[in-house]
N, C-alpha and C positions, 0 to 999 in steps of 0.2 A: 775941223780938229773935232772929235771926239768931246763930248762933254761929262764931265764925269762927276754925277751925283749920288753914288753911293760911298757911304765910308770907307776908306779903304784898310785893305787888314796887313799891308805893308808896311813894315819899320821901317823909321827912317833911316837907320841903319844898314837893313835889307835895300834899300832903294839906289843910298850911294854907290855901295858894293856894285849895284846892276847897272850904274849909270858910269862909273869907273871902268869897268869888264867892258860895256859897250862899248865904249870909248877907245878902248885898246885895240877893237876889231876893227873900227869904225875907220875905212877906204872916204877922201876926200871926192865928191865926184862933180865936178863942178864949183859952184859957188856954196853950196850947201852945208852950214855949221853941222859939226855934230848935234848943238842944243836943240836947232831946229828939227834936223834929223830925230833925234830922241824924243823929241816934244810929239811927233807924228806917230811916230811907230811904238811908243809908250808908252801912251797917255798918264794909266794908274800910277806906274813910278814918277813920272814928270810932275803927277800932280803932287802926290808926296813928297817930293823933293822940293815945291814951291811952300807948303805949307812947313816945312821946315827952314824955311828959312832963315 
């Protein structure tokens, strides 16, 4: 996983919308969950979501 060291310019609302839209378009391949896929594919958005949980 990439480290996210700089301050994100993504708002919490934008990150949530991005996550939901990604979830709608996600096709299950094997046992990988959407969250694991999202964490790997979009580390900046994932980090923003973690900060606002």
